[in-house]
N, C-alpha and C positions, 0 to 999 in steps of 0.2 A: 754539667757535661756540655750543654749547648754552647756556653761561653768558652769552654776549653776548646771545643771544635773550632769556633771562630778565631780564637787566639792562635791555635796551631795552624789554621788555614792562612792566617796573616803571615806567620813565620815562613810558611812554605810557598808564599806568593800565590796561594790558591785558597779560596774560601769555599767551604762545603756548606752552603746554606741549607741544602736539603737535609743533611744529617743533623745540623744544628736545629732546624725546625722540628725534626722528629723528637729530639731531646726536649725542646721547649714544650712541644705539644704534650709529651708524656708527663712532664712536670705539672702542667695545668690539669691534666686528668687525675693524676695522683693527689694533688692538693685539694681538688674539689670533693666535697663529701659524697661518699658512695656507700652502698650496702656492703657490709663486711660479714654478714651473717649468712650461713648456708641454709638456715631455717626460714622458709618463706613466711611462716606464721609469726616469726619473731624477728623482724628486720632490725639490724643495728647499723647505725651510720658511723663512718669514720669521722675524725675531727675535720673541721674546716681549716685547712692550712693555706688557703689561697692568699697570694700576694699580687698586687696589681702588676708588679714587675714581671711575674711569670707570664702573664697574658700579653703584656707589652712586648717582651722578647719574642714570643711566638709570632705576634703580629708583625714585628719588624722583620724577622726572617722570612715570613710568608710574603711580605711586600717585596723583598729583594728577589724572591723567586717568581714574582709576577702573579702571585695568587691573591689578587685583590680582595676577593670575597672572603677568604680566610683571614686576611689582614684586618679587614673591617670588623669581622666577627670577634677576633681576639682583642682589638682595641676597645670595642664596646664592652667586652667581658671584663677588661681591666677597669673600665669606668664603673661597671656594676659593683666591683669590689671597693673602689675608691673613686667617687664621682669627681673629685678634685685632683686626680693624678695627672699633673700637667703634661708629661711626655705623651701620654695616650691621647689627651685632649688635642694637643697641637698636631700630632701625627694624623689623627683621624680627620681633623679639619683639613689638613693639607691633602690627604687622600681624597676627600670629597671635592675639594677645589680642583685637583688635577683630573678628576674623572667627570668634570662638568656639572657637579652638584653644588654650585656656589651658594645656594640658599641654605643647604644643610651645613656647609662650612661656616657661613655667617652665624648660624644658630650656635655652633660650638664656640666660635670666637667670642660671641656675646656672653656665653656662659662663663668663659674664662675671664672676661673683662669685669664681671661682677665682683670678683675678689682681687683683681689686679688692674685697678682703674687708671694707673699711670704708666702702663706698659705700652710705650709708643710703637714698638715693632708690631705688637698684636693689634693696636688700633689701625695701623696701616693694612695689616692682613684682613681685618674686619671690613674696613672701607673698601678694599679691593674686592672682596667676596660680595659685598652688598652692591657695589657698582656692576659687577659681572652679572648679578642676578636682576639688575634693572632697578634697584632701589636707590636712586640718586640722592633723595632727600636724606636718608639715613647715612649714606656714604659721605655726603657733605658734612653732616654733623660730626662724624668721627675724624674727618680731615681737619675740621675746625679745632677739635680737641688736640690733635697732633700739633697744629700750628700754635695753639695756645701754650703748649708745653715746650715746643721747639720751633720758634718763628722762622728759622732759616732752613727748615727741613725740605730739601728739594724733592725727596721721594714722595712727600704728601701731594705735591702738585702733579707729579707724574701719575700717581694712582688715580687722582681725580680726572686728569686729562684722558687717561685710558678709558675710564668709565664713560665719559662724555663721547669719546670717539666711537666706542662700541655701540652706543645707543644712537649714533648718527647726529649728535648734537655738536656740530662742528664750530658753531659760533661761540 
């Protein structure tokens, strides 16, 4: 239903993220195991129907509403269901980076890089997060990896230059 609301909103040139978030949140709650027995002496749990996409969609809608705390919570819950769920990993890292938590963003990018060691775009994101958190040595390491894979990558030099500039290393 949440996706249908977003699709209908796009057709109507108006997106109702609040309503979509409500549907996604409900899907997350319904899918998560809960007590279905009325007898407190004999609790019975429902099946675990959780999918990382349920939590990812709730997080995405919450982020569009500016509900950053909810977005962070739902991205993390998506990763609890599937620690390698790439959309949640990347969006959570970007959320951290945008909210000034570059160190946490770098941790997530590094986690992603463990299984995707040739993803140049993520290497640049990781280098940028490391540079912003003040870890120039590790930022340089990842920039060198980018340049090894793509020697003409101008963005790599820009990321490193920005890190130096932010740290006052103008030379």
